[in-house]
N, C-alpha and C positions, 0 to 999 in steps of 0.2 A: 074341886072348887077352891080349897085352901091353897093348893099348888098354884093355881092361876092367879090368885090374889097376891101370893108371895112373889111370883114372877113379875107382876105389874109393879109391886113395891120396889123390887130390885131394879127394874128398868127405870123407874121414876128417880130413884136415888142416883143411879149412874148418870142419868140425863141432867139432873140438877148439878152434879159435880162437874160434868163436862161444860155446862153453860157457865158455871162459876169460874173454871179455869180460863175459858175463852174471855170472859169479861175482865179477869185479872190481867191477861196479856194485853188486851185492848187498852185498859187503863194505864198500864205501864208504858205502852207506846205513846199514848197521848201525853202522859206526863213528861216523857223524854223529849217529845216534839216541842212541848211548851218550854222546857228548859233551853233547848237549842235555839228556839225562836227568840226567847227573851235575851239570851246571850248575844245573838246576832243583832238584835234591835237596839240593845242598850249599851253594848260594848264596841261592836265592830262598826255599825252604821255611823255613829258620830265621828269616829276617826276617819272613815272614808269620806264623809262630807267635808271635814276640815281640809283633808288633803286635796280633794277635788276643787274646793274654793281657792286654795293656795295655788294650785296649778293653773286655774283660770286667770287669776290675777297676774301670775308670772307670765302667762302667754300674752296678756294684753300689754304688759310693761315691755316685754322683749320683742314685740311684733316688728318685723322688718329689720332687725339688727343681725347681720351676718358678719362673721369675722372675715378677714381678708383671705385666709386659707380656705374657708368654706366657699366663698364667692369664686375663688380661682378653681376649686374642684368642680363646682357646678358649671362653670363656663367651659371647662375642659381644656384649660391652658396648661 
């Protein structure tokens, strides 16, 4: 009787420790994901947006302007 209760106690303690370790790993992964997401959202995305806008503006400004060498190459002369 006492042996059975001690076995249940030991299994319960091991189960609680296993769940505790799993929850710590999940929490660490979520924290790391949050750090990566905030870095990408707050540091990388604004730079990419500015570069994209600059490229779009330059594409509109330079539309239809080919150098003489480019035109000659395209025509195959």
